[in-house]
C-alpha positions in Angstrom: -52.8 -67.5 -49.9 -49.5 -68.7 -48.6 -47.4 -66.8 -46.0 -44.7 -65.9 -48.7 -47.5 -64.5 -50.9 -48.8 -62.4 -48.2 -45.4 -61.1 -47.2 -44.8 -60.2 -50.9 -48.1 -58.4 -51.0 -47.5 -56.3 -47.9 -44.0 -55.5 -48.9 -45.3 -54.3 -52.4 -48.0 -52.2 -50.5 -45.7 -50.7 -48.2 -43.2 -49.8 -51.0 -46.1 -48.4 -53.1 -47.0 -46.2 -50.0 -43.4 -44.7 -49.7 -43.4 -44.0 -53.5 -46.8 -42.2 -53.3 -45.9 -40.2 -50.1 -42.7 -39.0 -51.8 -44.3 -37.9 -55.2 -45.0 -34.4 -54.4 -41.5 -33.7 -53.3 -39.9 -33.7 -56.6 -41.7 -30.4 -57.7 -40.9 -28.6 -54.5 -37.2 -29.6 -54.5 -36.8 -28.3 -58.2 -38.6 -24.9 -57.1 -36.2 -24.6 -54.2 -33.1 -25.4 -56.3 -34.3 -22.9 -58.9 -34.9 -20.1 -56.3 -31.4 -20.8 -55.0 -29.8 -20.7 -58.4 -31.6 -17.4 -59.2 -30.5 -15.9 -55.8 -26.9 -16.9 -56.6 -27.0 -15.5 -60.1 -28.3 -12.2 -58.8 -25.8 -11.9 -56.3 -22.9 -12.9 -58.7 -24.3 -10.2 -61.2 -24.2 -7.6 -58.4 -20.5 -8.5 -57.4 -19.4 -8.7 -61.3 -21.1 -5.2 -62.0 -19.4 -3.6 -58.8 -17.0 -0.9 -59.8 -14.0 -2.6 -58.4 -14.6 -5.8 -59.9 -15.4 -4.6 -63.0 -12.3 -2.5 -63.3 -10.4 -5.4 -62.2 -11.9 -7.6 -64.9 -11.4 -4.8 -67.6 -7.7 -4.8 -66.5 -7.3 -8.4 -66.9 -8.8 -8.4 -70.4 -6.6 -5.4 -71.4 -3.6 -7.1 -70.3 -4.4 -10.2 -72.0 -4.9 -8.3 -75.4 -1.7 -6.3 -75.0 0.6 -9.5 -74.7 3.4 -9.4 -76.9 4.3 -13.0 -78.4 
């Protein structure tokens, strides 16, 4: 085997090792992203359903519906 072929084999083996080592991270990254999105949605829901914010949103909708053209 020539030196160039041996280098190619080593580079391929090294790249394959990198790919295999990183294979399990995709699922955990998705899990962390989903947990963060759910936590953000829960916090947003709490804020939007609080009394003051709910009253402000209702006022905005009422003013928008009462606009005279």
